[in-house]
BAVEX-66080 format. One record per residue: residue number from 1; residue in three letters; x, y, z of N, C-alpha, C, O, CB in turn. Coordinates in steps of 0.001 Angstrom, whole numbers, plus 500000, padded with zeros to 6 digits. Glycine has a CB too. Layout:
% residues N
NUM,ALA,X,Y,Z,X,Y,Z,X,Y,Z,X,Y,Z,X,Y,Z
...
***
This chain:
% residues 215
1,UNK,500815,498799,500000,500000,500000,500000,500857,501263,500000,500413,502316,499542,499074,500000,501199
2,UNK,502068,501162,500505,502905,502340,500642,504089,502319,499687,505149,502865,499994,503394,502461,502059
3,UNK,503913,501698,498542,504992,501558,497569,505166,502854,496792,504235,503321,496136,504712,500388,496607
4,UNK,506380,503445,496867,506626,504735,496214,506511,504654,494704,506265,505671,494055,507994,505251,496583
5,UNK,506681,503470,494126,506627,503338,492672,505196,503154,492160,504978,503134,490948,507486,502166,492227
6,UNK,504222,503021,493060,502866,502701,492636,501866,503736,493113,501981,504260,494221,502469,501334,493143
7,UNK,500870,504035,492257,499813,504952,492646,498658,504209,493295,497765,504846,493854,499323,505737,491441
8,UNK,498645,502885,493239,497481,502119,493682,497269,502181,495184,496130,502123,495649,497623,500686,493258
9,UNK,498347,502298,495950,498220,502261,497401,497366,503375,497963,496397,503114,498676,499564,502318,498023
10,UNK,497713,504627,497651,496949,505730,498238,495553,505827,497647,494632,506293,498318,497684,507044,498037
11,UNK,495372,505382,496364,494043,505392,495769,493137,504387,496463,491962,504668,496699,494122,505089,494273
12,UNK,493674,503225,496789,492901,502220,497520,492556,502736,498913,491435,502573,499393,493683,500890,497617
13,UNK,493536,503359,499546,493318,503896,500883,492238,504977,500861,491422,505062,501779,494628,504462,501453
14,UNK,492234,505799,499817,491211,506850,499689,489812,506239,499565,488856,506726,500169,491508,507748,498462
15,UNK,489705,505176,498783,488419,504522,498603,487909,503916,499906,486706,503871,500161,488526,503448,497536
16,UNK,488849,503454,500721,488472,502787,501970,488420,503731,503170,488138,503307,504291,489439,501672,502259
17,UNK,488691,505002,502927,488885,505941,504044,487657,506147,504918,487780,506541,506078,489317,507261,503511
18,UNK,486458,505882,504366,485245,506114,505150,484823,504900,505963,483840,504958,506702,484121,506520,504240
19,UNK,485547,503822,505835,485203,502614,506588,485863,502653,507967,487063,502910,508058,485639,501341,505815
20,UNK,485115,502405,509032,485694,502407,510386,486870,501453,510524,487838,501737,511229,484635,502043,511404
21,UNK,486771,500317,509840,487856,499337,509940,489166,499902,509393,490242,499583,509900,487485,498054,509188
22,UNK,489074,500741,508356,490272,501341,507780,490921,502297,508759,492145,502329,508884,489939,502065,506481
23,UNK,490107,503077,509455,490634,503996,510464,491384,503241,511545,492461,503656,511971,489506,504817,511087
24,UNK,490813,502134,511985,491479,501312,513005,492813,500791,512485,493811,500781,513205,490578,500131,513429
25,UNK,492819,500359,511228,494044,499816,510637,495113,500906,510521,496281,500673,510832,493750,499203,509246
26,UNK,494708,502087,510076,495648,503193,509892,496314,503581,511202,497498,503919,511226,494935,504401,509295
27,UNK,495559,503534,512285,496106,503954,513571,496732,502812,514382,497225,503029,515489,495023,504601,514380
28,UNK,496708,501601,513828,497370,500493,514503,498877,500624,514323,499337,501349,513441,496868,499129,513960
29,UNK,499641,499933,515149,501097,500069,515102,501766,498710,514905,501198,497660,515206,501616,500734,516387
30,UNK,502992,498773,514391,503798,497572,514203,504453,497176,515529,504235,497813,516559,504872,497799,513106
31,UNK,505240,496138,515480,505949,495701,516698,506948,496749,517161,507349,496755,518324,506673,494369,516452
32,UNK,507356,497646,516245,508272,498735,516607,507517,500028,516938,508107,501096,517102,509262,498991,515464
33,UNK,506179,499886,517031,505305,501015,517376,505298,502105,516306,505174,503291,516611,505735,501612,518701
34,UNK,505433,501687,515064,505270,502607,513936,503868,502422,513373,503389,501293,513262,506359,502361,512831
35,UNK,503200,503528,513013,501897,503421,512382,502020,503697,510875,503122,503867,510352,500894,504401,513040
36,UNK,500881,503737,510199,500907,503924,508742,501541,505259,508348,502206,505353,507315,499488,503840,508176
37,UNK,501337,506282,509165,501909,507592,508870,503429,507551,508948,504109,508159,508122,501360,508645,509833
38,UNK,503968,506837,509940,505419,506676,510039,505958,505966,508792,506971,506369,508221,505794,505882,511320
39,UNK,505260,504907,508385,505717,504130,507233,505655,504942,505942,506569,504880,505120,504880,502865,507088
40,UNK,504570,505705,505768,504451,506537,504577,505575,507571,504525,506114,507861,503457,503085,507235,504545
41,UNK,505922,508123,505690,507005,509115,505753,508348,508462,505469,509176,509023,504750,507035,509802,507130
42,UNK,508565,507292,506024,509827,506579,505825,510049,506261,504350,511174,506334,503855,509848,505289,506651
43,UNK,508966,505904,503648,509072,505559,502231,508832,506767,501315,508764,506621,500095,508080,504454,501894
44,UNK,508707,507950,501906,508536,509204,501165,507406,509092,500142,507584,509396,498962,509846,509591,500459
45,UNK,506258,508657,500611,505080,508513,499753,504191,509738,499956,503325,509746,500831,504296,507186,500072
46,UNK,504412,510779,499136,503732,512053,499333,502209,511922,499341,501548,512466,500225,504148,513019,498258
47,UNK,501652,511209,498372,500199,511100,498267,499589,510469,499508,498549,510914,499994,499821,510290,497041
48,UNK,500242,509431,500017,499732,508768,501216,499923,509634,502447,499046,509682,503310,500421,507424,501415
49,UNK,501051,510319,502543,501287,511235,503662,500174,512278,503729,499579,512501,504783,502667,511927,503523
50,UNK,499902,512914,502587,498878,513959,502550,497497,513396,502875,496720,514025,503594,498856,514634,501177
51,UNK,497193,512218,502350,495890,511608,502606,495721,511258,504083,494654,511480,504654,495714,510355,501747
52,UNK,496749,510721,504692,496663,510343,506106,496455,511567,507005,495756,511496,508016,497933,509592,506531
53,UNK,497062,512670,506625,496888,513901,507413,495484,514465,507213,494812,514826,508179,497950,514960,507020
54,UNK,495043,514541,505955,493772,515194,505659,492555,514326,505983,491551,514826,506492,493735,515584,504210
55,UNK,492644,513044,505692,491470,512179,505871,491460,511440,507203,490399,511067,507703,491404,511176,504752
56,UNK,492645,511229,507779,492710,510439,509006,493310,511204,510184,493555,510632,511247,493510,509192,508760
57,UNK,493546,512504,509985,494071,513359,511066,495350,512787,511677,495507,512777,512898,493013,513537,512161
58,UNK,496256,512315,510834,497542,511809,511332,498261,512914,512102,498216,514083,511722,498430,511293,510159
59,UNK,498918,512529,513177,499581,513487,514062,500955,513867,513506,501915,513111,513655,499722,512904,515485
60,UNK,501050,515030,512867,502321,515449,512278,503341,515854,513333,504533,515949,513042,502095,516599,511321
61,UNK,502878,516094,514556,503806,516467,515633,504306,515249,516407,505220,515367,517224,503131,517442,516594
62,UNK,503714,514082,516157,504113,512878,516874,505507,512406,516479,506024,512761,515420,503113,511776,516627
63,UNK,506094,511613,517340,507443,511114,517099,507480,509607,517324,506676,509058,518078,508467,511827,518015
64,UNK,508426,508949,516658,508615,507517,516869,509207,507297,518258,509749,508226,518857,509535,506904,515768
65,UNK,509105,506067,518775,509659,505788,520108,511165,505990,520155,511833,506025,519121,509323,504365,520530
66,UNK,511678,506118,521335,513127,506183,521535,513745,504882,521025,513039,503877,520942,513485,506421,523047
67,UNK,515050,504860,520676,516030,505900,520982,516113,507039,519964,516647,508100,520286,517363,505279,521107
68,UNK,515599,506849,518744,515801,507886,517726,514778,509013,517838,515128,510176,517637,515732,507271,516336
69,UNK,513538,508699,518151,512490,509699,518336,512443,510677,517165,512860,511828,517285,512707,510460,519644
70,UNK,511927,510200,516031,511881,511004,514816,510457,511461,514514,509500,510716,514725,512442,510214,513634
71,UNK,510324,512685,514022,509038,513154,513520,508902,512699,512076,509861,512212,511478,508907,514709,513639
72,UNK,507704,512861,511517,507500,512506,510111,508421,513328,509213,508979,512805,508248,506028,512720,509706
73,UNK,508579,514611,509527,509455,515459,508713,510908,515001,508825,511628,514983,507827,509329,516934,509142
74,UNK,511343,514634,510025,512692,514090,510197,512897,512883,509283,513922,512762,508613,512936,513695,511674
75,UNK,511902,511994,509269,512027,510753,508512,512120,511027,507013,512908,510397,506308,510844,509832,508805
76,UNK,511311,511970,506531,511346,512300,505106,512689,512910,504736,513294,512524,503735,510204,513265,504743
77,UNK,513159,513862,505540,514422,514540,505239,515592,513556,505213,516468,513648,504353,514689,515643,506268
78,UNK,515601,512618,506157,516690,511641,506191,516553,510619,505065,517542,510241,504438,516720,510927,507546
79,UNK,515325,510177,504814,515106,509199,503741,515471,509777,502386,515926,509055,501499,513650,508732,503730
80,UNK,515272,511088,502222,515554,511730,500938,517013,511599,500539,517339,511657,499354,515174,513192,500991
81,UNK,517889,511422,501512,519319,511307,501228,519760,509890,500864,520927,509665,500543,520104,511778,502414
82,UNK,518840,508948,500912,519238,507550,500725,519302,507112,499271,520077,506216,498938,518292,506662,501455
83,UNK,518503,507722,498392,518468,507344,496976,518347,505821,496815,519318,505174,496425,519734,507855,496254
84,UNK,517183,505240,497105,516999,503779,497040,517458,503182,495724,517233,503754,494658,515550,503431,497260
85,UNK,518089,502051,495804,518635,501396,494614,517557,500703,493784,517808,500346,492632,519691,500387,495019
86,UNK,516355,500505,494348,515320,499762,493635,514432,500660,492776,513522,500165,492112,514466,499002,494620
87,UNK,514680,501975,492775,513919,502853,491895,514413,502671,490465,515604,502468,490226,514045,504337,492340
88,UNK,513491,502746,489528,513831,502461,488138,513657,503706,487265,512820,504561,487554,512965,501313,487602
89,UNK,514445,503801,486205,514318,504888,485244,515462,505876,485351,516055,506049,486416,513006,505604,485438
90,UNK,515767,506524,484230,516893,507443,484191,516672,508662,485077,517632,509300,485509,517150,507883,482771
91,UNK,515401,508990,485351,515100,510152,486174,514692,509765,487595,514075,510561,488303,514002,510967,485530
92,UNK,515036,508546,488010,514571,508036,489306,515065,508878,490480,514316,509116,491427,515025,506600,489489
93,UNK,516310,509327,490425,516846,510134,491517,516110,511472,491600,515802,511949,492692,518360,510363,491328
94,UNK,515835,512067,490457,515112,513343,490439,513691,513164,490963,513190,514005,491709,515082,513931,489014
95,UNK,513041,512063,490570,511680,511812,491043,511663,511602,492548,510770,512098,493235,511078,510594,490334
96,UNK,512636,510876,493061,512744,510635,494494,512936,511954,495246,512270,512203,496251,513909,509670,494792
97,UNK,513835,512785,494763,514080,514075,495408,512850,514974,495338,512542,515697,496286,515274,514775,494760
98,UNK,512159,514921,494219,510956,515747,494056,509866,515318,495034,509196,516163,495628,510433,515660,492608
99,UNK,509685,514011,495201,508713,513509,496171,509080,513939,497588,508221,514350,498369,508621,511981,496092
100,UNK,510361,513839,497902,510821,514219,499241,510629,515711,499480,510247,516128,500573,512297,513841,499430
101,UNK,510895,516504,498463,510747,517958,498587,509284,518333,498822,508980,519123,499716,511283,518668,497323
102,UNK,508385,517772,498026,506959,518046,498201,506476,517588,499559,505714,518290,500223,506147,517370,497107
103,UNK,506916,516412,499975,506503,515875,501270,506999,516756,502411,506271,517018,503367,507022,514447,501446
104,UNK,508243,517207,502299,508832,518042,503345,508112,519375,503478,507817,519817,504588,510304,518279,503059
105,UNK,507828,520016,502348,507128,521297,502395,505717,521133,502946,505235,521978,503700,507077,521927,501003
106,UNK,505064,520050,502567,503709,519785,503077,503739,519598,504595,502940,520199,505314,503102,518529,502394
107,UNK,504651,518775,505071,504729,518504,506507,505130,519750,507289,504610,519997,508377,505723,517378,506780
108,UNK,506053,520533,506737,506435,521758,507438,505254,522723,507503,505052,523398,508512,507640,522430,506744
109,UNK,504478,522785,506424,503288,523633,506430,502299,523208,507498,501696,524047,508166,502617,523608,505072
110,UNK,502134,521899,507658,501226,521379,508691,501763,521667,510086,500994,521970,510999,501016,519867,508512
111,UNK,503070,521574,510255,503683,521892,511548,503524,523375,511880,503286,523737,513033,505174,521509,511543
112,UNK,503656,524227,510870,503496,525664,511089,502088,525993,511572,501906,526864,512423,503805,526436,509805
113,UNK,501091,525292,511023,499706,525513,511455,499538,525199,512943,498659,525752,513604,498741,524649,510621
114,UNK,500375,524321,513456,500270,523897,514848,501314,524566,515743,501488,524191,516903,500409,522392,514937
115,UNK,502003,525560,515187,503011,526279,515957,504256,525470,516249,504935,525711,517247,502425,526739,517233
116,UNK,504566,524498,515375,505721,523606,515603,506707,523655,514432,507343,522650,514115,505241,522153,515820
117,UNK,506833,524799,513803,507655,524915,512601,509126,524605,512867,509648,524870,513949,507527,526306,512024
118,UNK,509782,524036,511850,511226,523806,511901,511989,525047,511434,513218,525077,511505,511607,522589,511037
119,UNK,511282,526060,510962,511892,527312,510494,512943,527057,509408,514052,527591,509446,512532,528062,511672
120,UNK,512556,526231,508453,513416,525968,507304,512797,526627,506080,511612,526438,505804,513611,524435,507077
121,UNK,513588,527397,505349,513099,527957,504097,513053,526836,503056,513688,525798,503244,514004,529145,503614
122,UNK,512310,527030,501959,512342,526028,500891,513764,525727,500420,514073,524588,500070,511503,526496,499714
123,UNK,514635,526745,500408,516016,526514,499976,516775,525662,500991,517603,524839,500599,516742,527851,499764
124,UNK,516514,525840,502272,517131,524965,503278,516728,523508,503037,517557,522600,503093,516723,525406,504709
125,UNK,515440,523309,502770,514936,521948,502574,515563,521290,501361,516081,520177,501448,513424,521957,502429
126,UNK,515514,521983,500220,516019,521367,498990,517542,521217,499011,518091,520317,498376,515597,522196,497778
127,UNK,518221,522105,499746,519671,521962,499922,519973,520742,500768,520864,519959,500438,520276,523224,500572
128,UNK,519241,520577,501850,519482,519463,502764,519330,518117,502060,520106,517194,502306,518527,519541,503951
129,UNK,518337,518007,501193,518103,516718,500539,518905,516569,499242,518870,515515,498607,516619,516548,500245
130,UNK,519629,517627,498847,520472,517522,497659,519728,517554,496344,520141,516917,495375,521252,516284,497726
131,UNK,518626,518295,496304,517817,518381,495089,518306,519585,494281,517712,520662,494332,516281,518507,495427
132,UNK,519386,519389,493543,520100,520489,492903,519265,521293,491905,519330,522522,491943,521297,519954,492209
133,UNK,518487,520674,491015,517702,521489,490073,516775,522480,490785,516587,523604,490319,516876,520582,489165
134,UNK,516203,522063,491903,515317,522964,492644,516108,524037,493380,515629,525161,493535,514463,522175,493637
135,UNK,517311,523703,493834,518195,524710,494435,518439,525829,493428,518308,527007,493761,519548,524072,494888
136,UNK,518788,525468,492212,519062,526454,491169,517825,527286,490867,517915,528505,490722,519553,525764,489896
137,UNK,516684,526641,490773,515442,527360,490469,515121,528382,491554,514760,529518,491248,514274,526373,490314
138,UNK,515250,527989,492813,514940,528892,493921,515903,530072,493973,515494,531211,494202,514978,528136,495241
139,UNK,517184,529789,493757,518182,530859,493811,518013,531812,492632,518172,533022,492789,519606,530272,493820
140,UNK,517695,531286,491465,517440,532135,490305,516274,533088,490572,516260,534223,490097,517150,531275,489066
141,UNK,515301,532602,491339,514134,533423,491646,514372,534436,492745,513700,535466,492800,512996,532551,492029
142,UNK,515324,534154,493622,515598,535061,494748,517016,534826,495243,517252,533944,496069,514570,534853,495906
143,UNK,517949,535604,494744,519360,535424,495090,519602,535575,496588,520444,534875,497151,520219,536424,494326
144,UNK,518882,536468,497232,519084,536716,498662,518706,535525,499533,519061,535481,500710,518285,537920,499088
145,UNK,517988,534558,498966,517589,533384,499748,518787,532581,500234,518678,531837,501209,516682,532493,498923
146,UNK,519938,532721,499562,521127,531970,499984,521664,532490,501312,522434,531801,501980,522222,532052,498910
147,UNK,521262,533705,501703,521752,534318,502944,520749,534190,504086,521052,534564,505219,522073,535788,502710
148,UNK,519544,533660,503797,518542,533502,504844,518945,532379,505782,519555,531399,505356,517157,533226,504238
149,UNK,518603,532519,507078,519033,531546,508080,517860,530785,508681,516721,531249,508666,519807,532241,509179
150,UNK,518167,529600,509213,517166,528821,509935,517173,529226,511410,517814,530210,511781,517433,527296,509781
151,UNK,516465,528472,512248,516370,528854,513667,517706,528726,514392,517861,529253,515494,515326,527997,514370
152,UNK,518666,528036,513794,519993,527922,514401,520966,528948,513820,522160,528914,514116,520546,526510,514201
153,UNK,520457,529848,513003,521299,530892,512423,522172,530428,511284,523182,531062,510980,522155,531471,513468
154,UNK,521798,529325,510643,522611,528775,509552,521994,529070,508190,520791,528904,507990,522782,527267,509727
155,UNK,522825,529504,507271,522401,529601,505885,522301,528180,505324,522863,527254,505910,523393,530483,505044
156,UNK,521598,527987,504200,521441,526642,503639,522765,525886,503474,522861,524712,503834,520755,526735,502304
157,UNK,523783,526559,502929,525075,525892,502722,525694,525468,504044,526270,524384,504136,526039,526811,501969
158,UNK,525584,526304,505066,526151,525978,506380,525443,524782,506999,526086,523922,507600,526059,527186,507322
159,UNK,524122,524722,506858,523377,523595,507394,523776,522306,506687,523921,521259,507319,521871,523834,507260
160,UNK,523952,522391,505366,524369,521218,504607,525734,520732,505074,525937,519534,505271,524403,521533,503109
161,UNK,526660,521652,505250,528012,521289,505668,528003,520604,507035,528714,519621,507245,528906,522531,505708
162,UNK,527206,521121,507952,527161,520568,509313,526543,519173,509347,526891,518357,510200,526375,521496,510230
163,UNK,525641,518905,508435,524878,517654,508506,525315,516601,507490,524627,515595,507313,523425,517946,508310
164,UNK,526437,516815,506827,526908,515809,505875,527158,514476,506573,527636,514458,507707,528189,516290,505175
165,UNK,526845,513363,505917,527043,512047,506525,528491,511812,506944,529423,512140,506211,526611,510961,505561
166,UNK,528661,511245,508126,530015,510913,508597,530477,509589,508003,531653,509409,507686,530055,510846,510141
167,UNK,529525,508663,507857,529829,507342,507302,529453,507341,505817,528272,507402,505478,529063,506209,508079
168,UNK,530432,507272,504952,530164,507312,503516,530586,505999,502846,531044,505987,501703,530899,508502,502867
169,UNK,530423,504915,503569,530816,503618,503040,529789,503062,502065,530145,502319,501150,531028,502643,504170
170,UNK,528515,503412,502249,527471,502864,501388,527418,503620,500064,527814,504783,499986,526103,502922,502092
171,UNK,526925,502946,499025,526788,503586,497714,525848,504776,497787,526066,505800,497140,526283,502582,496674
172,UNK,524791,504624,498591,523815,505692,498723,524447,506942,499326,524223,508053,498846,522639,505231,499575
173,UNK,525240,506755,500383,525892,507885,501038,526897,508551,500108,527009,509777,500082,526586,507429,502321
174,UNK,527622,507745,499349,528588,508308,498396,527884,509124,497326,528343,510203,496951,529415,507193,497743
175,UNK,526770,508604,496838,526014,509311,495809,525494,510637,496355,525550,511665,495680,524846,508442,495298
176,UNK,524984,510599,497593,524481,511848,498166,525613,512852,498361,525445,514034,498060,523777,511580,499503
177,UNK,526747,512407,498855,527870,513326,499088,528360,513948,497785,528766,515110,497765,529026,512591,499781
178,UNK,528323,513184,496701,528701,513740,495393,527744,514860,494995,528163,515916,494521,528709,512634,494309
179,UNK,526452,514609,495195,525448,515622,494880,525596,516824,495802,525510,517968,495355,524034,515036,494992
180,UNK,525820,516565,497101,525946,517636,498086,527125,518547,497768,527063,519755,497993,526101,517053,499488
181,UNK,528189,517967,497249,529370,518763,496908,529043,519773,495804,529492,520919,495845,530530,517844,496465
182,UNK,528264,519338,494828,527852,520233,493738,526978,521359,494294,527161,522526,493946,527085,519445,492632
183,UNK,526026,520999,495162,525137,521990,495765,525941,522980,496601,525720,524189,496530,524064,521301,496633
184,UNK,526874,522457,497393,527691,523299,498288,528480,524336,497490,528460,525524,497814,528662,522425,499122
185,UNK,529164,523887,496460,529998,524796,495671,529150,525841,494948,529549,526999,494824,530832,524007,494656
186,UNK,527990,525426,494479,527088,526372,493803,526635,527456,494788,526679,528643,494465,525851,525628,493207
187,UNK,526199,527051,495988,525706,528015,496971,526825,528928,497470,526599,530108,497739,525066,527284,498150
188,UNK,528024,528377,497591,529159,529185,498031,529392,530352,497068,529621,531484,497494,530430,528317,498141
189,UNK,529333,530064,495778,529509,531111,494778,528367,532120,494798,528584,533320,494630,529627,530497,493398
190,UNK,527153,531626,495004,525991,532503,495021,525966,533396,496264,525455,534514,496213,524719,531677,494951
191,UNK,526513,532909,497371,526599,533747,498573,527483,534970,498314,527135,536089,498689,527154,532931,499766
192,UNK,528617,534742,497675,529509,535863,497334,528809,536850,496399,528931,538067,496542,530809,535341,496675
193,UNK,528078,536291,495448,527343,537134,494503,526282,537972,495225,526108,539156,494936,526682,536265,493414
194,UNK,525579,537341,496166,524536,538048,496919,525124,539130,497811,524559,540216,497945,523734,537064,497764
195,UNK,526271,538821,498421,526924,539814,499279,527405,541011,498467,527271,542158,498893,528102,539180,500029
196,UNK,527966,540731,497295,528413,541822,496417,527231,542663,495953,527318,543889,495872,529170,541260,495198
197,UNK,526123,541986,495649,524928,542710,495228,524399,543581,496363,523950,544706,496146,523842,541730,494758
198,UNK,524462,543027,497598,524016,543781,498756,524850,545025,498981,524328,546082,499334,524051,542916,499982
199,UNK,526143,544893,498776,527040,546046,498934,526733,547108,497885,526729,548300,498194,528517,545607,498830
200,UNK,526478,546691,496656,526146,547628,495592,524828,548346,495886,524697,549549,495661,526065,546898,494248
201,UNK,523859,547587,496391,522567,548196,496729,522738,549225,497841,522111,550285,497819,521549,547116,497155
202,UNK,523598,548903,498822,523841,549820,499950,524488,551115,499446,524100,552211,499851,524751,549144,501026
203,UNK,525466,550975,498569,526154,552147,498014,525180,553019,497228,525170,554241,497375,527327,551711,497109
204,UNK,524364,552383,496397,523413,553132,495586,522385,553844,496455,521992,554974,496167,522713,552205,494601
205,UNK,521949,553168,497532,520960,553779,498425,521532,555007,499119,520853,556023,499268,520480,552764,499467
206,UNK,522802,554903,499547,523424,556031,500229,523726,557185,499268,523662,558353,499654,524705,555579,500916
207,UNK,524052,556857,498031,524266,557910,497036,522954,558646,496759,522921,559870,496636,524840,557315,495723
208,UNK,521895,557879,496668,520582,558480,496419,520186,559382,497581,519635,560462,497371,519512,557388,496201
209,UNK,520467,558941,498811,520149,559744,499995,520973,561021,500021,520478,562082,500401,520393,558937,501275
210,UNK,522247,560913,499609,523132,562087,499591,522647,563093,498550,522690,564301,498783,524599,561667,499292
211,UNK,522185,562595,497403,521659,563468,496361,520434,564232,496857,520261,565406,496529,521305,562655,495111
212,UNK,519599,563588,497630,518405,564222,498170,518786,565315,499144,518184,566388,499143,517503,563193,498851
213,UNK,519801,565047,499993,520272,566037,500962,520819,567284,500270,520599,568402,500738,521348,565427,501860
214,UNK,521529,567097,499157,522110,568209,498409,521016,569101,497828,521119,570327,497848,523021,567686,497287
215,UNK,519987,568475,497320,518872,569220,496749,518156,570037,497829,517185,570734,497535,517884,568260,496060
***
């Protein structure tokens, strides 16, 4: 039901959503105390995540049991870096990142409604998961976004640098680090560009103010 490669799971769940038995099943837990919402987040199944929140009132603020204690957003962000080997097609990595990005923004929006925001800009999110085409699109639309900070005072590039995987033995980790390096270098250059632009804007503003004073 929660297969990322298939549309049938969430469509079946939608059809069954009005049955009391389905509600009971959705809120039941595995031996590890994970429910359907945890599983949908772990497998980055955007359609099912959204359906569980909207139709079944899944708790977006809830966390998995200790020792890791992860929220749904935590699970999506971490899963996005794994790049599963069983995805098929030349664009599989892009599709995976796109699903993770949509899921992350949706979950953060739901958290904000409940006063539990992670205070991540869209650029922080797409940088963290290594979704380079979206990084470029966002920066092209707003260069100053590279200088915006999260609740820890980190720009997107700084957050990426701090959270890079320590263990890069797996193929998935190596692939992510390769992508992260491209994102990091791109943002580093754009930060300099934004700072230079900011300095030019400051100079122009002060010149304009001086001209007004002279008049």
